[in-house]
C-alpha positions, 0 to 999 in steps of 0.5 A, a space after each residue: 914855749 915860753 922859757 923863763 931862763 931864756 939865756 940858758 934855754 937859748 944854748 947857755 945850759 948846755 955850757 954847764 957841767 952836769 954838777 951845775 946843772 944839778 946845783 941850779 935845780 937844786 937851788 930853785 927847789 930850795 926856793 919853793 920849799 922855803 916859799 911853800 913854807 912862808 905861805 906863799 903859795 904864788 912865788 912857791 908854784 913859780 920857782 917850782 916851775 923854773 925848777 921843772 924848766 931847768 930840769 927840762 933843759 937838763 934832760 934834753 942836754 945830750 951829755 946827760 943821755 946815760 943820766 936820763 932814767 935818774 932825771 925822768 925819775 926825778 921830775 916825776 918825784 919832784 911832780 909828785 911831792 910838790 905837785 900831787 899826792 906824794 906817794 913817794 912820801 918825799 920831805 923838804 928835808 929829803 930834797 935838801 939833802 939829795 941836791 946838797 951833794 951837788 952844791 958841795 961838789 961845785 963849792 969844793 972844786 972852786 
């Protein structure tokens, strides 16, 4: 597999804690939304692929084993929203709200 985040895939990602991982995924999701709303489908698709890549690295990280169910459901819901029929009725705002807490928690401890 060809990773876009080569250094992270090589092991650096596992050095981040769960909040940092989720905040980074949220940043890519935010980019996906922003590009989509600007009408740049290709940039949006690339940002979404990066978000999925980071999410897959998070799923594979052994320290997140107890969160596996939530992470897999998150992947399913993101794919449904950005690539399929949005059967879960997600919105741009609901995704921004979901990831806001992770970003806030990371900022609060700095």
